[in-house]
Each structure stands twice: as structure tokens, then as C-alpha cells.
C-alpha positions as CSV (number, residue, x, y, z in Angstrom):
1,M,-21.4,-128.1,36.0
2,A,-23.4,-130.6,33.8
3,D,-26.9,-131.6,35.0
4,A,-27.6,-135.1,36.4
5,T,-28.8,-137.6,33.7
6,A,-29.2,-141.3,33.1
7,G,-25.4,-141.9,33.3
8,A,-21.9,-140.8,32.2
9,T,-20.8,-141.1,28.6
10,A,-17.3,-142.1,27.5
11,D,-16.3,-138.5,27.9
12,E,-17.8,-137.8,31.4
13,V,-17.7,-138.9,34.9
14,T,-20.9,-139.3,37.0
15,F,-19.8,-137.9,40.4
16,W,-20.7,-139.1,43.8
17,D,-19.4,-137.9,47.2
18,Y,-18.8,-140.8,49.6
19,S,-16.6,-138.8,52.0
20,R,-17.1,-138.4,55.7
21,S,-17.8,-134.7,55.4
22,Q,-20.2,-134.9,52.4
23,T,-18.9,-131.5,51.4
24,L,-19.6,-132.2,47.7
25,S,-22.8,-134.1,48.1
26,R,-24.8,-131.4,46.3
27,Y,-23.1,-132.5,43.1
28,N,-24.2,-136.1,43.5
29,G,-25.3,-137.7,40.2
30,M,-23.9,-134.9,38.1
31,R,-22.2,-135.6,34.8
32,L,-18.8,-133.9,34.7
33,G,-15.9,-133.6,32.3
34,V,-12.4,-134.4,33.7
35,R,-11.5,-130.7,33.9
36,E,-14.7,-130.1,36.0
37,L,-13.7,-133.1,38.3
38,A,-10.4,-131.4,38.8
39,E,-12.2,-128.1,39.7
40,L,-14.3,-130.0,42.3
41,C,-11.0,-131.1,44.0
42,G,-10.3,-127.3,44.5
43,V,-13.8,-126.8,45.8
44,R,-13.2,-129.5,48.5
45,R,-9.8,-128.2,49.3
46,A,-11.1,-124.8,50.0
47,A,-14.1,-125.9,52.0
48,E,-12.1,-128.2,54.2
49,A,-8.8,-126.3,54.4
50,V,-6.7,-129.3,53.6
51,D,-3.1,-129.0,52.5
52,V,-3.1,-131.1,49.3
53,Q,-1.3,-130.6,46.0
54,L,-3.7,-130.9,43.2
55,P,-3.1,-131.2,39.3
56,S,-4.5,-128.4,37.0
57,P,-7.6,-129.3,35.0
58,D,-5.4,-129.5,31.9
59,E,-2.9,-131.8,33.6
60,M,-5.7,-134.1,34.8
61,A,-7.3,-134.2,31.4
62,G,-4.0,-134.8,29.6
63,I,-2.9,-138.1,31.2
64,H,-2.7,-141.4,29.4
65,P,-5.3,-143.9,30.8
66,L,-2.8,-146.6,31.1
67,A,0.1,-144.3,32.4
68,L,2.3,-144.9,29.2
69,K,3.2,-141.3,29.4
70,R,4.2,-139.2,32.4
71,P,3.5,-141.8,35.0
72,R,3.9,-139.4,37.9
73,R,1.3,-137.0,36.5
74,W,-1.0,-140.1,36.1
75,E,-0.5,-140.9,39.8
76,T,-1.3,-137.3,40.8
77,A,-4.5,-137.5,38.7
78,I,-5.5,-140.7,40.4
79,G,-4.8,-139.2,43.8
80,A,-6.9,-136.2,42.9
81,A,-9.8,-138.3,41.9
82,I,-9.5,-140.3,45.2
83,Y,-9.6,-137.0,47.0
84,A,-12.6,-135.8,45.1
85,G,-14.8,-138.6,46.0
86,S,-13.5,-139.8,49.4
87,G,-12.0,-136.6,50.9
88,Q,-8.8,-138.6,51.6
89,V,-5.3,-137.6,50.7
90,A,-4.1,-141.0,49.7
91,A,-0.3,-141.9,50.1
92,R,1.7,-142.9,47.1
93,Q,1.8,-146.6,48.1
94,E,-2.0,-146.5,48.2
95,I,-2.2,-144.7,44.8
96,I,0.0,-147.2,43.0
97,K,-2.4,-150.0,43.8
98,A,-4.4,-148.6,40.8
99,R,-1.5,-149.6,38.6
100,E,-1.6,-153.1,40.0
101,L,-5.4,-153.5,39.2
102,L,-4.7,-152.3,35.6
103,D,-1.8,-154.7,35.1
104,R,-4.1,-157.6,35.9
105,L,-6.8,-156.6,33.3
106,S,-7.0,-158.2,30.0
107,K,-5.9,-156.3,26.8
108,A,-9.5,-155.9,25.8
109,D,-10.4,-154.3,29.1
110,R,-7.5,-152.0,29.1
111,S,-8.5,-150.8,25.7
112,A,-12.0,-149.9,27.0
113,L,-10.4,-147.4,29.5
114,T,-10.8,-143.7,28.5
115,V,-9.5,-141.1,30.8
116,P,-12.9,-140.3,32.2
117,R,-13.7,-144.0,32.7
118,L,-10.4,-144.5,34.4
119,L,-10.8,-141.7,36.8
120,A,-14.4,-142.7,37.5
121,L,-13.8,-146.3,38.4
122,V,-10.3,-147.1,39.5
123,P,-9.8,-144.4,42.1
124,T,-13.1,-145.3,43.5
125,M,-12.1,-148.9,43.8
126,V,-8.8,-148.0,45.4
127,A,-10.5,-145.7,47.9
128,G,-13.4,-148.0,48.9
129,F,-11.6,-151.4,48.7
130,R,-8.4,-152.4,50.4
131,F,-6.1,-154.6,48.3
132,S,-3.0,-156.5,49.2
133,R,-0.5,-158.7,47.4
134,R,-0.3,-160.8,50.4
135,S,-3.9,-161.8,50.1
136,E,-3.5,-164.8,47.9
137,M,-5.9,-166.8,50.0
138,F,-8.3,-165.5,52.6
139,N,-7.5,-162.2,54.4
140,P,-10.2,-160.6,56.5
141,E,-8.6,-157.1,56.1
142,S,-8.1,-156.9,52.4
143,N,-9.2,-158.2,49.0
144,R,-7.2,-160.1,46.4
145,Y,-6.1,-158.3,43.3
146,L,-7.5,-161.1,41.1
147,E,-11.0,-160.4,42.5
148,G,-10.4,-156.7,41.9
149,A,-9.4,-157.2,38.4
150,R,-12.5,-159.5,37.7
151,F,-14.8,-156.9,39.4
152,L,-13.4,-154.0,37.4
153,S,-13.6,-156.1,34.1
154,V,-17.3,-156.6,34.8
155,L,-17.8,-152.8,35.2
156,L,-15.9,-152.2,31.9
157,T,-18.0,-154.7,29.9
158,D,-20.6,-153.3,27.5
159,R,-23.6,-155.4,28.6
160,P,-27.4,-155.0,28.7
161,A,-27.7,-155.3,32.4
162,L,-25.7,-155.7,35.6
163,D,-27.0,-156.9,39.0
164,V,-25.2,-156.2,42.3
165,E,-26.0,-158.0,45.5
166,I,-25.5,-156.4,48.9
167,G,-26.5,-158.1,52.2
168,L,-27.2,-156.1,55.3
169,C,-28.6,-159.1,57.2
170,A,-26.7,-158.9,60.5
171,H,-28.0,-156.4,63.0
172,R,-25.2,-156.0,65.4
173,A,-24.3,-153.8,68.5
174,G,-21.4,-153.6,70.9
175,V,-20.9,-156.5,73.2
176,S,-20.1,-154.0,76.1
177,D,-23.5,-152.4,75.5
178,P,-25.6,-154.8,73.5
179,V,-28.4,-152.4,72.3
180,L,-29.2,-151.6,68.8
181,P,-29.3,-148.0,67.7
182,E,-32.7,-146.6,67.1
183,H,-31.8,-145.6,63.5
184,V,-29.4,-146.6,60.9
185,S,-26.6,-143.9,60.6
186,P,-27.8,-141.5,58.0
187,S,-24.4,-140.3,57.0
188,G,-22.9,-143.7,57.1
189,S,-25.6,-145.4,55.0
190,S,-25.7,-142.5,52.5
191,R,-21.9,-142.8,52.0
192,M,-22.4,-146.5,51.3
193,V,-25.1,-145.9,48.6
194,A,-23.0,-143.0,47.1
195,F,-20.0,-145.3,46.9
196,V,-22.0,-148.1,45.0
197,A,-23.5,-145.4,42.7
198,A,-20.0,-144.0,41.9
199,L,-19.2,-147.6,40.7
200,L,-22.4,-148.5,39.0
201,D,-23.3,-145.2,37.3
202,N,-19.9,-145.2,35.6
203,S,-20.0,-148.8,34.5
204,L,-20.7,-149.7,30.8
205,A,-23.8,-151.7,31.6
206,R,-26.9,-150.1,30.2
207,K,-29.2,-151.1,33.1
208,R,-27.8,-151.5,36.6
209,T,-29.6,-152.9,39.5
210,V,-28.5,-153.0,43.2
211,N,-30.4,-155.5,45.4
212,V,-30.0,-154.5,49.0
213,S,-31.2,-157.4,51.2
214,Q,-32.1,-156.8,54.9
215,Q,-33.9,-158.6,57.7
216,T,-37.3,-157.2,58.6
217,A,-39.1,-157.6,61.8
218,T,-40.3,-161.2,61.5
219,D,-39.5,-164.2,63.8
220,R,-36.3,-164.8,61.8
221,A,-34.9,-161.5,63.1
222,A,-34.2,-163.5,66.3
223,A,-31.6,-165.4,64.5
224,T,-30.0,-162.6,62.6
225,V,-29.6,-160.3,65.6
226,N,-26.4,-161.0,67.6
227,S,-27.6,-163.5,70.3
228,I,-26.2,-161.3,73.0
229,V,-28.3,-158.5,71.9
230,F,-31.5,-160.5,71.6
231,T,-30.9,-162.1,75.0
232,R,-30.5,-158.6,76.6
233,Y,-33.8,-157.4,75.1
234,A,-35.6,-160.7,76.0
235,A,-34.4,-160.5,79.6
236,E,-35.8,-157.0,79.9
237,G,-39.2,-157.9,78.4
238,R,-38.4,-155.6,75.4
239,V,-38.6,-158.1,72.5
240,E,-41.4,-156.0,70.8
241,H,-39.2,-152.9,71.1
242,L,-36.3,-154.7,69.5
243,L,-38.6,-155.7,66.6
244,R,-39.8,-152.1,66.1
245,V,-36.1,-151.1,66.0
246,V,-35.6,-153.7,63.2
247,D,-38.6,-152.4,61.4
248,Q,-37.2,-148.8,61.8
249,H,-33.9,-149.9,60.3
250,A,-35.7,-151.4,57.3
251,D,-37.6,-148.2,56.9
252,D,-34.5,-146.1,57.2
253,I,-32.9,-148.1,54.4
254,R,-36.1,-148.0,52.2
255,S,-36.1,-144.3,52.4
256,L,-32.4,-143.9,51.8
257,L,-32.6,-146.1,48.6
258,A,-35.6,-144.2,47.3
259,R,-33.8,-140.8,47.7
260,H,-30.8,-142.1,45.8
261,D,-32.9,-143.9,43.3
262,A,-34.3,-140.5,42.2
263,V,-30.9,-139.2,41.4
264,S,-28.8,-142.3,40.4
265,A,-28.9,-144.0,37.0
266,T,-28.7,-147.2,39.1
267,D,-31.9,-148.9,40.3
268,F,-31.6,-149.5,44.0
269,R,-34.1,-151.9,45.4
270,F,-34.8,-153.0,49.0
271,T,-35.3,-156.9,49.4
272,P,-36.7,-158.4,52.6
273,L,-34.5,-161.3,53.6
274,D,-37.1,-163.8,54.6
275,P,-37.9,-165.2,51.0
276,F,-34.2,-165.8,50.6
277,S,-33.9,-167.4,54.0
278,E,-36.8,-169.7,53.2
279,A,-35.1,-170.9,50.0
280,V,-31.9,-171.6,52.0
281,E,-34.0,-173.7,54.5
282,R,-35.6,-175.7,51.7
283,N,-32.2,-176.5,50.3
284,M,-31.1,-177.5,53.8
285,D,-34.0,-179.9,54.0
286,E,-33.0,-181.5,50.6
287,V,-29.3,-181.8,51.4
288,F,-29.2,-182.7,55.1
289,G,-32.8,-183.9,55.9
290,A,-35.5,-182.5,58.0
291,D,-33.4,-181.6,61.1
292,W,-30.3,-180.5,59.0
293,S,-28.0,-182.9,60.8
294,G,-27.9,-185.9,58.4
295,P,-25.0,-186.7,56.0
296,P,-25.1,-184.6,52.9
297,A,-27.1,-185.8,49.9
298,E,-25.0,-183.7,47.5
299,P,-21.3,-184.5,46.7
300,L,-20.5,-180.7,46.9
301,W,-21.0,-180.8,50.7
302,R,-19.1,-184.1,51.4
303,G,-15.8,-184.3,53.5
304,G,-12.7,-182.6,52.1
305,G,-14.4,-180.2,49.8
306,T,-14.6,-176.4,49.9
307,L,-18.0,-176.4,51.5
308,D,-16.9,-178.8,54.2
309,R,-13.9,-176.6,54.9
310,A,-16.2,-173.7,55.3
311,V,-18.4,-175.5,57.8
312,E,-15.4,-176.3,59.9
313,A,-14.2,-172.6,59.7
314,A,-17.7,-171.5,60.7
315,K,-17.8,-173.8,63.7
316,G,-14.6,-172.3,65.0
317,K,-16.1,-168.8,64.6
318,M,-19.5,-169.6,66.1
319,A,-18.2,-171.7,69.1
320,R,-17.3,-168.4,70.8
321,F,-20.9,-167.4,70.8
322,M,-22.5,-170.5,72.0
323,R,-24.4,-170.4,75.3
324,D,-23.1,-172.6,78.1
325,E,-26.3,-172.5,80.1
326,P,-29.7,-173.6,78.6
327,L,-32.2,-170.8,77.6
328,D,-35.1,-170.4,80.1
329,I,-37.6,-169.9,77.3
330,D,-40.8,-170.1,79.6
331,R,-39.4,-167.3,81.8
332,L,-38.7,-165.1,78.7
333,L,-42.1,-165.8,77.4
334,R,-43.7,-164.7,80.7
335,L,-41.6,-161.6,80.7
336,H,-42.8,-160.8,77.2
337,K,-46.6,-161.4,77.9
338,D,-46.3,-159.3,81.1
339,S,-44.4,-156.5,79.3
340,E,-45.8,-153.1,78.2
341,H,-46.0,-154.3,74.6
342,P,-46.8,-158.0,74.3
343,S,-47.3,-159.2,70.7
344,E,-47.8,-162.4,68.8
345,R,-44.7,-161.6,66.6
346,G,-42.7,-161.2,69.8
347,V,-43.7,-164.8,71.0
348,S,-42.9,-166.0,67.5
349,A,-39.5,-164.4,67.7
350,L,-38.7,-165.8,71.1
351,R,-39.8,-169.3,70.0
352,W,-37.7,-169.1,66.9
353,F,-34.7,-167.9,69.0
354,D,-35.1,-170.9,71.3
355,R,-35.1,-173.4,68.5
356,H,-32.0,-171.7,66.9
357,Q,-30.2,-171.9,70.3
358,R,-31.0,-175.5,70.6
359,Q,-29.4,-176.4,67.2
360,P,-26.1,-178.2,67.4
361,L,-23.0,-176.2,66.3
362,E,-22.7,-178.3,63.2
363,V,-26.2,-177.5,62.1
364,R,-25.8,-173.7,62.7
365,A,-22.6,-173.7,60.8
366,R,-24.1,-175.7,57.8
367,Y,-26.9,-173.1,57.6
368,D,-24.6,-170.0,57.6
369,V,-22.4,-171.6,54.9
370,A,-25.4,-172.6,52.9
371,F,-26.8,-169.0,53.2
372,H,-23.6,-167.4,51.7
373,H,-23.2,-170.2,49.2
374,R,-26.7,-169.5,47.8
375,L,-26.0,-165.8,47.7
376,A,-22.9,-166.5,45.6
377,L,-24.9,-168.8,43.3
378,T,-27.5,-166.1,42.9
379,T,-24.7,-163.7,41.8
380,L,-23.2,-166.2,39.5
381,R,-26.5,-167.0,37.9
382,K,-27.1,-163.3,37.1
383,D,-23.5,-162.8,36.0
384,G,-23.4,-160.0,38.6
385,V,-21.1,-158.8,41.4
386,G,-21.2,-158.8,45.1
387,I,-20.2,-155.9,47.4
388,G,-19.7,-156.7,51.1
389,M,-20.9,-154.0,53.4
390,E,-21.9,-155.9,56.5
391,R,-19.6,-155.6,59.5
392,G,-18.2,-159.1,59.5
393,W,-16.1,-160.9,56.8
394,D,-14.9,-164.3,57.8
395,E,-13.1,-167.2,56.2
396,Y,-16.2,-169.5,56.0
397,Q,-18.1,-166.7,54.0
398,W,-15.2,-166.5,51.6
399,L,-15.0,-170.3,51.2
400,A,-18.7,-170.5,50.6
401,W,-18.4,-168.0,47.7
402,S,-15.4,-169.8,46.4
403,A,-17.3,-173.1,46.2
404,A,-19.8,-171.4,44.0
405,Y,-17.2,-170.1,41.6
406,G,-15.1,-173.2,41.5
407,S,-12.3,-173.1,44.1
408,P,-10.6,-170.7,46.4
409,R,-7.9,-170.0,43.6
410,T,-10.6,-168.8,41.2
411,A,-11.4,-165.1,40.9
412,M,-14.8,-164.2,41.9
413,P,-16.5,-160.8,41.6
414,L,-16.9,-160.1,45.2
415,L,-15.2,-157.2,47.0
416,Y,-15.5,-156.2,50.6
417,A,-15.5,-152.5,51.4
418,R,-12.9,-150.9,53.7
419,S,-13.2,-151.3,57.3
420,S,-11.2,-149.5,59.9
421,T,-11.2,-148.8,63.7
422,E,-8.5,-146.2,63.5
423,P,-9.4,-142.6,64.5
424,A,-10.7,-140.5,61.5
425,S,-8.1,-138.6,59.6
426,H,-8.0,-137.2,56.0
427,V,-4.4,-138.4,55.7
428,S,-4.1,-141.6,53.8
429,L,-6.9,-144.4,53.4
430,R,-6.0,-146.3,56.6
431,S,-8.8,-144.8,58.7
432,F,-11.3,-144.7,55.8
433,N,-14.3,-147.1,56.3
434,L,-17.5,-147.6,54.5
435,R,-18.8,-150.8,56.4
436,Q,-19.4,-149.7,60.1
437,F,-22.4,-147.6,59.6
438,W,-24.9,-149.9,61.5
């Protein structure tokens, strides 16, 4: 096997294992020829004792990148590459989605596809992103092909630099047991980063940077944690414990990115969320006034537009989480001050939470839409791409991004990774998920 280096050439694939088993993770970051990639499929099959038909190394290397010859052999090679990285045995109806992606590329983009580049990028996209022809507008379960084609086109463009934005800003836990895990899942988060590296390390950009944004343990953590979760901790006098868990999550992600940064040709950066949130708040002051409830000063936010539709969609989503009874902030502050670990930042978080809970539904919706709209504008300004890895993906977020790129009918370089609640199985991609690692 070839050694890990600064990135794959046109004749090589940079391999990353983003499977549940991580059977091949020792090969992460290695540059491989197509025949070596085929051999890795055999290594995985032997280790996992999975019944899967695989092409020979010569068959895999001999395909035409656009399937102009021997299309069934091309499909077999795509399926093998999906298996190598994901450990999933894709069904034919899943494999042929690769053809649909290629059909939507420009002639110039298709001409940039060598066999190694094809097998490095397209199977990874099919494995990690769900696509559907029925998603001509918003679909929370899948991505549109026009977004997939634009995203792939960016990866196939020879350019000096490429920036990727990933937000991990929503700390969530189950409603039935609203407690945050003490740590981010090591395997789940490692798979996320390996998947992103599999895409970026094989892109044609000469410098690749992934900005992973996450909330740290400041007062604003009170607004990014699910309100049910925060209320549970506050009612138990454990706000400081919650903030320490948020700190631990940030440390977990920092350490993970540092480990992958040492192997990947892509620069992974941890970015605290507060500076971005502060910029959103300043923009809200400018557009809606000091309390964010006034009529919009910018035409983009006025009635009937895409952002106005996004606000209405956000209100419908958030109304389900609004508290009926007022928050007894004085009682929660006393519980915190009498707790085992009282702290000033705990007091600040409680007061922040109280202010947030008192905001009208319209104001909360405007803020969340503004947040995602600014993230989209940041990506657009950098001519980058966005990868959705947070648990939720709602229509208002999609509309906020669409407003930045023109309209909901315009292709934007944003894809959300697979999410599934089905029991884990190596058969097909239906149960494969990359998002629920929190």
C-alpha cells in the first residue's frame, strides 16, 4: 500500500474508512491505486465475513469513468467502492444514483473524471448523502440531485482553495431522558470526519479547509441546548455540570480534529460559535431594531419573500417547544447558588435562558432564520460548500440557505448527510447514518 501524503493524484485515491466497524481505519489517509482499492474490498470482506460479490482489481481499473462501456461492470465497481469506504452492500437502485449525478454534470466536469477520481468521489457521495428525484423542493429525508451535481462540480474544479462549513451547534438529547451524554461518540464523530476527508482529500482544490463550528460553555449555550434539556439541569441545580459537559464536548471535537489533521491533507479547524452568533445578533439589530421585533429594514426580509416564508416555517417548528407556563427564574437562580458547584457563568447562562424564553415566537424564528442565512452567505462569499451534520434539517433552514443563493429553485452547494433510525445492517444504505453521533 502507498503511504499517506498531501493528497491523491489523478491516478490515485486517498482512502478513508467511514464505516460503522472501522475495519479499515488503519489505512486512513493512504494513497491507493484503483487495484489496491479493489484489494481493500477483499480485506474488508474477509474481516467481516460478509457475502458480497466483488470485481477483480483488473475489472475495477478497466471501467470507463462515464460508463460508456460495460455499464454493468461500472455499476459493480461503484458498488465495490461504496463497500470499501462505508462497509455497506448497496442495492442496485442505490448504485445507479451515481449515474444520475453524472448525468447532471456539465461536459467540462465530466471530462475531469478519471477512474480514480470517479471511484474516490461519486461512491462516497452516494454512500453518505441520500438523493431522490422526488425532492424538487424541500425534503427532510433527502437531497436534490441539482445540489448534488453542484457540490460534485465544486470538488472537481481545479482551484487554489476550498472552504467547507459544518455546524455542530445544537446540543440535543432524547426527550424521554433529556440528559446530554458526557462525551461525544468517539466512533460516530470519527466516522463523520473520515467521510468529510474522503471527499475533500480527493477534490481538485489545492488547499482544503473544513471549519467545524460548535457552541462552547458560554451563556449562549443556554439557547443552543434543547430547552427541555436545559430546564431539566436547571431544575436539579446542575447548570454548572451541564456547562462542563458542553466544554467536554468541545474538547472531544478539538481532539478529534487534531488527530485527523495530522493524517489528512485537509485542514480541520475548530471554531467556537459565539463570534458567529454575535455577528448574527448585530445584523438582527440592524434589520429589526434593538428588540428584534420591528418591521424589517431590508427588502430581503419583507413579506412574501423567501426569508419571510422561512420565518413562517420556523414558527411552525418552534411552536411545539414553547413553554406554556412562565419560567420561575428566581427559583432556578437560588437552586444554582445553593448547588454543589455555583458559578458566575451558570448565573449568566440562566439569565440568558430566561431572556431567550421570554422572546416572542416571531423573534425566535427570525433569529434562527438569520443564523442559517448568514451561514449560507459565509459559504457563498468563500465560494465553498456546506455539509449538514447536525441532527435536525428543517424547511426553514433550507429556505434560509435558498435566499442566499437566489431562490429555492437555484442549486446551492449544501448537502445533508444520511440520517436513519433503522436497525444497523450492512445490507443496502437505508440504515446507514452519519449524523446521529451526538
